[in-house]
N, CA, C and O of each residue as an XYZ file, in Angstrom:
744
protein
N     -15.985      5.570     10.956
C     -15.044      6.449     10.294
C     -15.808      7.256      9.252
O     -16.495      6.665      8.419
N     -15.714      8.593      9.265
C     -16.426      9.393      8.290
C     -15.962      9.082      6.871
O     -14.805      8.723      6.649
N     -16.878      9.224      5.915
C     -16.573      8.900      4.526
C     -15.456      9.769      3.965
O     -14.775      9.351      3.029
N     -15.248     10.971      4.512
C     -14.242     11.875      3.965
C     -12.827     11.548      4.440
O     -11.863     12.081      3.892
N     -12.683     10.689      5.439
C     -11.374     10.332      5.957
C     -10.730      9.313      5.028
O     -11.364      8.343      4.613
N      -9.470      9.547      4.711
C      -8.772      8.678      3.772
C      -8.475      7.320      4.379
O      -8.214      7.200      5.576
N      -8.520      6.311      3.543
C      -8.125      4.950      3.923
C      -6.613      4.943      4.085
O      -5.894      5.581      3.316
N      -6.137      4.218      5.092
C      -4.705      4.174      5.347
C      -4.165      2.761      5.401
O      -4.918      1.789      5.461
N      -2.849      2.667      5.380
C      -2.165      1.382      5.494
C      -2.558      0.733      6.816
O      -2.576      1.386      7.860
N      -2.870     -0.548      6.759
C      -3.237     -1.285      7.961
C      -4.711     -1.240      8.300
O      -5.158     -1.984      9.173
N      -5.481     -0.391      7.638
C      -6.923     -0.348      7.894
C      -7.559     -1.670      7.475
O      -7.159     -2.280      6.483
N      -8.551     -2.100      8.242
C      -9.329     -3.289      7.891
C     -10.616     -2.826      7.219
O     -11.379     -2.045      7.785
N     -10.846     -3.319      6.001
C     -11.993     -2.903      5.199
C     -12.973     -4.047      5.012
O     -12.613     -5.220      5.111
N     -14.216     -3.684      4.740
C     -15.202     -4.647      4.251
C     -15.566     -4.209      2.843
O     -15.672     -3.017      2.556
N     -15.756     -5.188      1.970
C     -16.097     -4.914      0.581
C     -17.355     -5.676      0.221
O     -17.435     -6.888      0.420
N     -18.337     -4.963     -0.310
C     -19.574     -5.586     -0.764
C     -19.761     -5.250     -2.231
O     -19.764     -4.079     -2.611
N     -19.917     -6.281     -3.059
C     -20.261     -6.100     -4.466
C     -21.697     -6.584     -4.593
O     -21.973     -7.778     -4.479
N     -22.612     -5.641     -4.831
C     -24.035     -5.952     -4.861
C     -24.331     -7.065     -5.873
O     -23.969     -6.968     -7.045
N     -24.992     -8.116     -5.399
C     -25.369     -9.237     -6.252
C     -24.247    -10.192     -6.584
O     -24.445    -11.131     -7.355
N     -23.071     -9.974     -6.018
C     -21.910    -10.833     -6.288
C     -21.227    -11.232     -4.972
O     -20.160    -10.712     -4.648
N     -21.836    -12.147     -4.216
C     -21.255    -12.516     -2.923
C     -19.855    -13.128     -3.039
O     -19.062    -13.027     -2.103
N     -19.542    -13.759     -4.174
C     -18.204    -14.347     -4.337
C     -17.117    -13.287     -4.488
O     -15.943    -13.567     -4.246
N     -17.492    -12.091     -4.878
C     -16.531    -11.000     -5.022
C     -16.478    -10.106     -3.786
O     -15.579     -9.276     -3.648
N     -17.437    -10.278     -2.900
C     -17.461     -9.501     -1.663
C     -16.466    -10.090     -0.671
O     -16.127    -11.272     -0.745
N     -15.999     -9.252      0.260
C     -15.016     -9.705      1.252
C     -15.331     -9.060      2.596
O     -15.425     -7.837      2.692
N     -15.494     -9.888      3.642
C     -15.798     -9.324      4.963
C     -14.577     -8.713      5.655
O     -14.717     -7.945      6.608
N     -13.366     -9.061      5.165
C     -12.166     -8.562      5.845
C     -11.014     -8.445      4.846
O     -10.519     -9.448      4.333
N     -10.600     -7.222      4.582
C      -9.447     -6.941      3.730
C      -8.538     -5.989      4.488
O      -9.002     -4.993      5.043
N      -7.248     -6.288      4.515
C      -6.292     -5.419      5.184
C      -5.500     -4.665      4.115
O      -4.986     -5.274      3.176
N      -5.403     -3.355      4.257
C      -4.624     -2.546      3.325
C      -3.139     -2.816      3.608
O      -2.664     -2.603      4.724
N      -2.409     -3.290      2.578
C      -1.003     -3.667      2.773
C      -0.099     -2.432      2.836
O      -0.564     -1.301      2.685
N       1.192     -2.665      3.060
C       2.159     -1.571      3.221
C       2.267     -0.696      1.976
O       2.676      0.462      2.065
N       1.903     -1.246      0.815
C       1.926     -0.469     -0.426
C       0.622      0.308     -0.618
O       0.473      1.035     -1.600
N      -0.328      0.156      0.320
C      -1.597      0.867      0.226
C      -2.611      0.174     -0.666
O      -3.559      0.801     -1.138
N      -2.414     -1.121     -0.900
C      -3.257     -1.871     -1.826
C      -4.042     -2.970     -1.121
O      -3.676     -3.435     -0.041
N      -5.138     -3.368     -1.771
C      -5.874     -4.567     -1.358
C      -5.898     -5.510     -2.550
O      -5.828     -5.075     -3.700
N      -5.999     -6.801     -2.268
C      -6.025     -7.831     -3.308
C      -7.455     -8.338     -3.434
O      -8.067     -8.756     -2.451
N      -7.983     -8.297     -4.667
C      -9.363     -8.693     -4.904
C      -9.451     -9.744     -6.008
O      -8.667     -9.725     -6.957
N     -10.416    -10.667     -5.878
C     -10.648    -11.596     -6.983
C     -11.061    -10.796     -8.231
O     -11.811     -9.825     -8.126
N     -10.586    -11.191     -9.371
C     -10.833    -10.562    -10.673
C     -10.162     -9.193    -10.804
O      -9.461     -8.950    -11.786
N     -10.358     -8.312     -9.853
C      -9.808     -6.958     -9.961
C      -8.308     -6.935     -9.695
O      -7.617     -6.035    -10.174
N      -7.788     -7.903     -8.944
C      -6.361     -7.938     -8.628
C      -5.996     -6.935     -7.550
O      -6.758     -6.704     -6.611
N      -4.824     -6.345     -7.699
C      -4.295     -5.398     -6.727
C      -4.843     -4.005     -7.039
O      -4.693     -3.503     -8.153
N      -5.485     -3.384     -6.034
C      -6.081     -2.062     -6.223
C      -5.553     -1.120     -5.147
O      -5.622     -1.418     -3.955
N      -5.022      0.023     -5.586
C      -4.524      1.038     -4.656
C      -5.713      1.761     -4.031
O      -6.532      2.347     -4.740
N      -5.807      1.717     -2.693
C      -6.913      2.383     -1.991
C      -6.438      3.371     -0.936
O      -7.207      4.241     -0.528
N      -5.189      3.259     -0.483
C      -4.682      4.170      0.542
C      -4.692      5.596      0.001
O      -4.275      5.852     -1.129
N      -5.168      6.504      0.820
C      -5.254      7.899      0.430
C      -6.592      8.261     -0.191
O      -6.894      9.441     -0.372
N      -7.398      7.254     -0.520
C      -8.723      7.496     -1.087
C      -9.772      7.448      0.010
O      -9.598      6.773      1.025
N     -10.860      8.170     -0.205
C     -12.003      8.017      0.698
C     -12.644      6.680      0.371
O     -12.417      6.155     -0.719
N     -13.440      6.102      1.273
C     -14.143      4.855      0.947
C     -14.984      4.975     -0.326
O     -15.052      4.030     -1.111
N     -15.626      6.129     -0.536
C     -16.448      6.318     -1.743
C     -15.582      6.301     -3.001
O     -15.956      5.697     -4.007
N     -14.417      6.966     -2.945
C     -13.523      6.980     -4.112
C     -12.935      5.597     -4.372
O     -12.775      5.196     -5.525
N     -12.612      4.867     -3.303
C     -12.095      3.506     -3.464
C     -13.161      2.609     -4.083
O     -12.854      1.769     -4.928
N     -14.408      2.785     -3.666
C     -15.519      2.014     -4.246
C     -15.625      2.271     -5.739
O     -15.796      1.340     -6.526
N     -15.522      3.542     -6.130
C     -15.600      3.897     -7.554
C     -14.435      3.309     -8.344
O     -14.617      2.871     -9.480
N     -13.236      3.295     -7.750
C     -12.070      2.736     -8.441
C     -12.262      1.244     -8.701
O     -11.913      0.746     -9.771
N     -12.809      0.540     -7.732
C     -13.055     -0.905     -7.902
C     -14.191     -1.133     -8.893
O     -14.134     -2.060     -9.701
N     -15.215     -0.300     -8.836
C     -16.304     -0.403     -9.814
C     -15.769     -0.249    -11.241
O     -16.193     -0.958    -12.153
N     -14.846      0.673    -11.417
C     -14.271      0.912    -12.747
C     -13.529     -0.326    -13.239
O     -13.715     -0.746    -14.381
N     -12.690     -0.913    -12.386
C     -11.927     -2.104    -12.782
C     -12.867     -3.258    -13.104
O     -12.718     -3.919    -14.132
N     -13.826     -3.497    -12.230
C     -14.766     -4.604    -12.458
C     -15.649     -4.345    -13.681
O     -15.969     -5.275    -14.422
N     -16.037     -3.106    -13.893
C     -16.912     -2.756    -15.009
C     -16.222     -2.831    -16.364
O     -16.867     -3.102    -17.377
N     -14.903     -2.590    -16.386
C     -14.168     -2.629    -17.652
C     -14.048     -4.044    -18.207
O     -14.033     -4.242    -19.422
N     -13.964     -5.023    -17.312
C     -13.648     -6.372    -17.779
C     -14.667     -7.443    -17.412
O     -14.820     -8.418    -18.147
N     -15.360     -7.284    -16.303
C     -16.084     -8.445    -15.785
C     -17.583     -8.257    -15.571
O     -18.359     -9.160    -15.882
N     -18.005     -7.125    -15.056
C     -19.405     -6.941    -14.676
C     -20.012     -5.727    -15.374
O     -19.317     -4.772    -15.721
N     -21.312     -5.791    -15.566
C     -22.023     -4.659    -16.130
C     -22.579     -3.834    -14.967
O     -23.330     -4.344    -14.136
N     -22.205     -2.566    -14.917
C     -22.670     -1.631    -13.879
C     -22.516     -2.181    -12.456
O     -23.499     -2.277    -11.721
N     -21.295     -2.539    -12.067
C     -21.131     -3.058    -10.705
C     -21.398     -1.965     -9.669
O     -21.140     -0.784     -9.902
N     -21.913     -2.389     -8.537
C     -22.133     -1.484     -7.412
C     -21.313     -2.007     -6.243
O     -21.554     -3.095     -5.721
N     -20.342     -1.202     -5.853
C     -19.381     -1.608     -4.828
C     -19.481     -0.661     -3.637
O     -19.622      0.551     -3.796
N     -19.406     -1.236     -2.450
C     -19.358     -0.429     -1.216
C     -18.172     -0.887     -0.386
O     -18.031     -2.070     -0.077
N     -17.326      0.066     -0.030
C     -16.193     -0.207      0.859
C     -16.431      0.562      2.145
O     -16.824      1.728      2.131
N     -16.187     -0.107      3.239
C     -16.279      0.536      4.553
C     -15.019      0.212      5.335
O     -14.450     -0.871      5.203
N     -14.593      1.163      6.147
C     -13.471      0.914      7.041
C     -14.053      0.315      8.306
O     -14.689      1.006      9.103
N     -13.826     -0.994      8.483
C     -14.355     -1.697      9.654
C     -13.546     -1.335     10.897
O     -14.109     -1.032     11.949
N     -12.221     -1.370     10.765
C     -11.333     -1.064     11.886
C     -10.157     -0.253     11.366
O      -9.309     -0.788     10.651
N     -10.092      1.027     11.712
C      -8.925      1.800     11.273
C      -7.673      1.322     12.007
O      -7.720      0.968     13.185
N      -6.562      1.323     11.289
C      -5.287      0.961     11.921
C      -4.927      2.037     12.941
O      -5.214      3.219     12.755
N      -4.296      1.593     14.014
C      -3.852      2.573     14.997
C      -2.699      3.372     14.399
O      -1.713      2.802     13.932
N      -2.830      4.672     14.416
C      -1.806      5.561     13.883
C      -0.950      6.025     15.057
O      -1.469      6.422     16.100
N       0.368      5.968     14.874
C       1.283      6.316     15.955
C       2.245      7.424     15.531
O       2.581      7.553     14.354
N       2.678      8.212     16.500
C       3.758      9.170     16.317
C       4.872      8.739     17.270
O       4.610      8.384     18.419
N       6.109      8.772     16.791
C       7.267      8.485     17.642
C       7.838      9.804     18.119
O       8.086     10.709     17.323
N       8.046      9.911     19.428
C       8.625     11.121     20.008
C       9.935     10.715     20.663
O       9.964      9.863     21.552
N      11.026     11.341     20.210
C      12.372     10.961     20.648
C      13.154     12.188     21.079
O      12.666     13.316     21.012
N      14.366     11.946     21.518
C      15.255     13.038     21.895
C      15.036     13.460     23.327
O      14.800     12.625     24.200
N      15.113     14.750     23.571
C      15.079     15.289     24.921
C      13.652     15.492     25.436
O      13.191     16.615     25.640
N      12.974     14.358     25.637
C      11.662     14.337     26.278
C      11.758     13.386     27.461
O      12.665     12.556     27.525
N      10.829     13.507     28.391
C      10.905     12.695     29.604
C      10.523     11.239     29.386
O      11.014     10.364     30.100
N       9.653     10.958     28.411
C       9.260      9.569     28.139
C       9.171      9.355     26.628
O       8.091      9.412     26.040
N      10.322      9.109     26.016
C      10.337      8.847     24.578
C       9.525      7.591     24.303
O       9.482      6.671     25.120
N       8.880      7.565     23.137
C       8.098      6.381     22.792
C       7.163      6.653     21.635
O       7.198      7.718     21.020
N       6.321      5.665     21.348
C       5.319      5.777     20.288
C       3.963      5.990     20.942
O       3.591      5.281     21.877
N       3.235      6.971     20.441
C       1.965      7.357     21.037
C       0.866      7.391     19.972
O       1.127      7.736     18.820
N      -0.367      7.031     20.359
C      -1.456      7.047     19.371
C      -1.807      8.469     18.942
O      -1.803      9.400     19.747
N      -2.109      8.608     17.657
C      -2.449      9.904     17.073
C      -3.945      9.956     16.820
O      -4.525      9.024     16.261
N      -4.556     11.038     17.229
C      -5.956     11.312     16.907
C      -5.963     12.339     15.771
O      -4.917     12.888     15.426
N      -7.116     12.593     15.203
C      -7.193     13.532     14.079
C      -6.828     14.956     14.477
O      -6.485     15.764     13.613
N      -6.893     15.279     15.764
C      -6.591     16.639     16.208
C      -5.256     16.749     16.955
O      -5.008     17.764     17.606
N      -4.404     15.743     16.878
C      -3.111     15.782     17.571
C      -2.185     16.772     16.877
O      -2.041     16.760     15.654
N      -1.557     17.632     17.685
C      -0.606     18.618     17.167
C       0.783     18.300     17.712
O       0.953     17.391     18.525
N       1.774     19.065     17.251
C       3.152     18.873     17.709
C       3.253     19.045     19.227
O       3.881     18.228     19.899
N       2.643     20.095     19.769
C       2.685     20.288     21.225
C       2.008     19.126     21.948
O       2.472     18.689     23.001
N       0.912     18.627     21.382
C       0.218     17.491     21.980
C       1.070     16.242     21.990
O       1.069     15.496     22.969
N       1.805     16.003     20.902
C       2.677     14.822     20.826
C       3.795     14.919     21.858
O       4.124     13.934     22.518
N       4.374     16.103     21.993
C       5.445     16.295     22.986
C       4.882     16.160     24.392
O       5.550     15.629     25.278
N       3.673     16.629     24.603
C       3.017     16.496     25.897
C       2.798     15.026     26.254
O       2.969     14.634     27.409
N       2.417     14.206     25.257
C       2.228     12.772     25.517
C       3.523     12.127     25.985
O       3.497     11.136     26.715
N       4.652     12.683     25.570
C       5.953     12.155     25.977
C       6.427     12.810     27.274
O       7.623     12.831     27.568
N       5.489     13.338     28.037
C       5.762     13.967     29.343
C       6.645     15.202     29.242
O       7.441     15.476     30.141
N       6.508     15.942     28.158
C       7.154     17.247     27.974
C       8.660     17.141     27.756
O       9.262     16.095     28.000
N       9.264     18.249     27.289
C      10.708     18.256     27.073
C      11.472     18.214     28.393
O      10.949     18.611     29.434
N      12.698     17.737     28.341
C      13.568     17.752     29.518
C      14.093     19.172     29.723
O      13.883     20.050     28.887
N      14.764     19.379     30.822
C      15.313     20.709     31.115
C      16.454     21.075     30.181
O      16.771     22.255     30.033
N      17.067     20.102     29.557
C      18.193     20.397     28.667
C      17.799     20.309     27.195
O      18.664     20.214     26.324
N      16.512     20.342     26.920
C      16.048     20.298     25.532
C      16.341     21.622     24.833
O      16.243     22.695     25.429
N      16.695     21.520     23.581
C      16.891     22.707     22.743
C      15.606     22.872     21.942
O      15.453     22.294     20.866
N      14.690     23.662     22.476
C      13.332     23.753     21.958
C      13.239     24.340     20.559
O      12.272     24.082     19.843
N      14.243     25.133     20.158
C      14.198     25.695     18.807
C      14.768     24.732     17.763
O      14.878     25.073     16.586
N      15.123     23.545     18.205
C      15.594     22.511     17.281
C      14.759     21.246     17.441
O      15.280     20.158     17.685
N      13.466     21.420     17.298
C      12.548     20.288     17.310
C      12.259     19.949     15.853
O      11.767     20.787     15.097
N      12.565     18.726     15.471
C      12.458     18.306     14.076
C      11.283     17.336     13.923
O      11.120     16.402     14.708
N      10.476     17.583     12.898
C       9.365     16.705     12.557
C       9.714     16.023     11.239
O       9.926     16.686     10.223
N       9.772     14.687     11.263
C      10.025     13.899     10.059
C       8.703     13.299      9.604
O       7.923     12.797     10.412
N       8.463     13.358      8.287
C       7.223     12.825      7.720
C       7.528     12.278      6.328
O       8.330     12.845      5.586
N       6.881     11.177      5.989
C       7.004     10.623      4.649
C       5.817     11.112      3.821
O       4.661     10.887      4.179
N       6.120     11.786      2.706
C       5.099     12.331      1.816
C       5.362     11.771      0.421
O       6.419     12.007     -0.163
N       4.382     11.019     -0.109
C       4.520     10.407     -1.426
C       5.827      9.629     -1.565
O       6.502      9.704     -2.592
N       6.172      8.881     -0.515
C       7.369      8.053     -0.538
C       8.661      8.805     -0.262
O       9.723      8.185     -0.199
N       8.604     10.123     -0.094
C       9.784     10.940      0.174
C       9.860     11.289      1.648
O       8.867     11.717      2.237
N      11.028     11.110      2.253
C      11.233     11.485      3.657
C      11.468     12.987      3.717
O      12.399     13.500      3.097
N      10.613     13.701      4.471
C      10.699     15.150      4.587
C      10.954     15.507      6.053
O      10.653     14.727      6.956
N      11.514     16.702      6.272
C      11.762     17.163      7.637
C      11.483     18.653      7.722
O      11.686     19.396      6.762
N      11.019     19.074      8.882
C      10.797     20.496      9.149
C      11.244     20.788     10.573
O      11.055     19.970     11.473
N      11.838     21.957     10.768
C      12.313     22.364     12.095
C      11.311     23.330     12.704
O      10.799     24.220     12.025
N      11.032     23.147     13.997
C      10.081     24.003     14.701
C      10.702     24.517     15.992
O      11.583     23.884     16.574
N      10.222     25.682     16.427
C      10.638     26.282     17.692
C       9.441     26.173     18.644
O       8.446     26.881     18.491
N       9.554     25.292     19.609
C       8.456     25.023     20.537
C       8.062     26.269     21.329
O       6.877     26.499     21.566
N       9.043     27.077     21.740
C       8.717     28.310     22.483
C       7.856     29.245     21.643
O       6.906     29.835     22.158
N       8.171     29.388     20.365
C       7.387     30.269     19.486
C       5.966     29.724     19.303
O       5.008     30.495     19.235
N       5.834     28.403     19.224
C       4.502     27.808     19.092
C       3.717     28.042     20.381
O       2.541     28.403     20.338
N       4.362     27.838     21.519
C       3.698     28.046     22.818
C       3.214     29.476     22.990
O       2.166     29.713     23.590
N       3.977     30.433     22.462
C       3.607     31.852     22.569
C       2.577     32.265     21.537
O       2.100     33.400     21.561
N       2.226     31.362     20.628
C       1.247     31.682     19.593
C       1.833     32.433     18.415
O       1.090     32.948     17.580
N       3.165     32.504     18.331
C       3.818     33.215     17.235
C       3.881     32.367     15.965
O       3.867     32.901     14.856
N       3.949     31.062     16.129
C       3.978     30.125     14.997
C       2.819     29.146     15.163
O       2.401     28.870     16.288
N       2.294     28.615     14.052
C       1.213     27.632     14.169
C       1.721     26.314     14.749
O       2.891     25.961     14.594
N       0.833     25.603     15.409
C       1.123     24.291     15.983
C       0.729     23.245     14.933
O      -0.459     22.985     14.744
N       1.713     22.641     14.245
C       1.376     21.754     13.125
C       0.660     20.480     13.552
O       0.892     19.946     14.637
N      -0.206     20.013     12.679
C      -0.922     18.759     12.929
C       0.033     17.588     12.743
O       0.886     17.598     11.855
N      -0.124     16.587     13.589
C       0.656     15.358     13.522
C      -0.201     14.288     12.879
O      -1.393     14.178     13.166
N       0.416     13.492     12.002
C      -0.298     12.373     11.398
C       0.441     11.082     11.716
O       1.627     11.100     12.042
N      -0.262      9.970     11.620
C       0.346      8.678     11.897
C       1.593      8.463     11.063
O       1.609      8.753      9.867
N       2.638      7.952     11.699
C       3.898      7.703     11.020
C       4.914      8.812     11.209
O       6.086      8.632     10.879
N       4.490      9.970     11.739
C       5.432     11.062     11.977
C       6.431     10.675     13.064
O       6.145      9.848     13.930
N       7.610     11.294     12.997
C       8.635     11.143     14.033
C       9.024     12.543     14.482
O       9.371     13.392     13.660
N       8.967     12.783     15.791
C       9.336     14.073     16.371
C      10.612     13.857     17.189
O      10.682     12.960     18.028
N      11.616     14.696     16.927
C      12.876     14.615     17.672
C      13.125     15.976     18.305
O      13.275     16.980     17.609
N      13.168     15.998     19.634
C      13.435     17.231     20.374
C      14.934     17.297     20.619
O      15.532     16.366     21.159
N      15.540     18.428     20.207
C      16.992     18.591     20.240
C      17.597     18.656     21.637
O      16.898     18.828     22.636
N      18.925     18.513     21.670
C      19.723     18.520     22.891
C      20.541     19.800     22.936
O      21.208     20.152     21.964
N      20.489     20.496     24.069
C      21.251     21.730     24.242
C      22.482     21.457     25.104
O      22.365     21.177     26.297
N      23.655     21.543     24.491
C      24.885     21.344     25.263
C      25.077     22.453     26.279
O      25.591     22.214     27.371
N      24.665     23.676     25.927
C      24.804     24.807     26.841
C      23.964     24.589     28.097
O      24.456     24.755     29.213
N      22.684     24.211     27.912
C      21.828     23.956     29.073
C      22.360     22.789     29.890
O      22.296     22.810     31.119
N      22.880     21.780     29.220
C      23.410     20.609     29.917
C      24.615     20.992     30.775
O      24.715     20.597     31.937
N      25.532     21.770     30.184
C      26.714     22.203     30.929
C      26.317     23.069     32.117
O      26.885     22.937     33.202
N      25.345     23.953     31.917
C      24.868     24.815     32.988
C      24.250     23.983     34.105
O      24.522     24.237     35.278
N      23.421     22.992     33.767
C      22.794     22.120     34.767
C      23.877     21.358     35.547
O      23.774     21.197     36.763
N      24.907     20.896     34.842
C      26.007     20.188     35.509
C      26.739     21.124     36.478
O      27.085     20.726     37.590
N      26.969     22.358     36.053
C      27.660     23.335     36.887
C      26.838     23.649     38.132
O      27.387     23.720     39.231
N      25.546     23.834     37.975
C      24.661     24.124     39.108
C      24.665     22.950     40.087
O      24.717     23.153     41.300
N      24.610     21.724     39.564
C      24.573     20.566     40.465
C      25.902     20.403     41.210
O      25.930     19.867     42.318
N      26.993     20.861     40.607
C      28.297     20.761     41.273
C      28.545     21.945     42.196
O      29.438     21.877     43.041
N      27.790     23.021     42.063
C      28.026     24.236     42.847
C      27.986     23.953     44.342
O      28.752     24.546     45.103
N      27.117     23.067     44.768
C      27.059     22.725     46.182
C      28.354     22.116     46.676
O      28.735     22.330     47.827
N      29.031     21.369     45.841
C      30.299     20.751     46.218
C      31.433     21.770     46.260
O      32.391     21.585     47.011
N      31.348     22.826     45.481
C      32.433     23.800     45.408
C      32.559     24.618     46.684
O      33.655     25.082     46.999
N      31.486     24.809     47.419
C      31.510     25.662     48.606
C      31.630     24.859     49.902
O      31.480     25.415     50.990
N      31.890     23.588     49.797
C      31.978     22.756     50.992
C      33.446     22.432     51.269
O      34.168     21.956     50.393
N      33.875     22.701     52.519
C      35.239     22.348     52.918
C      35.275     20.867     53.295
O      34.393     20.366     53.992
N      36.284     20.201     52.833
C      36.426     18.772     53.125
C      37.851     18.511     53.621
O      38.789     19.229     53.275
N      37.986     17.476     54.430
C      39.300     17.045     54.876
C      39.936     16.177     53.786
O      39.285     15.328     53.178
N      41.199     16.414     53.569
C      41.943     15.579     52.612
C      43.059     14.905     53.294
O      43.806     14.156     52.664
């Protein structure tokens, strides 16, 4: 994992405190609050920080109370799998793994594309930002035509593709049209 990538919830970290093997840890899991628990340092918020910034934060805590000039190294041993949930009018709703370059169109594609009755101009992206649930509406046709940007998807996002009653009614009418022109005995 590159040093510039932020640590996330569920990531497995290794912690080395130079010259202090009792304070080092071969396996730390970032909890749901974005924190790790360390001897002496206690609970330290690391989610959203780069490994280098997290190392500096721990050095500061240890240096204030316990050690002189501590040298700390944090590495992300195993990043948590980041998922996007795709729901609504798609062919295969579900949770799909997110890569750093996954976009809204890519997430919908992983769900085997929208159904024929999807309302593409009512595609909603839900995201939690600083503990706040946020939502944005996108028009898939405009993104496909290059008129609007294709937003990046991050782990934890939820995409809901809308339902078009008009398209649904039209599809129902077309499927029944064959029955309307057939003479039957009663």
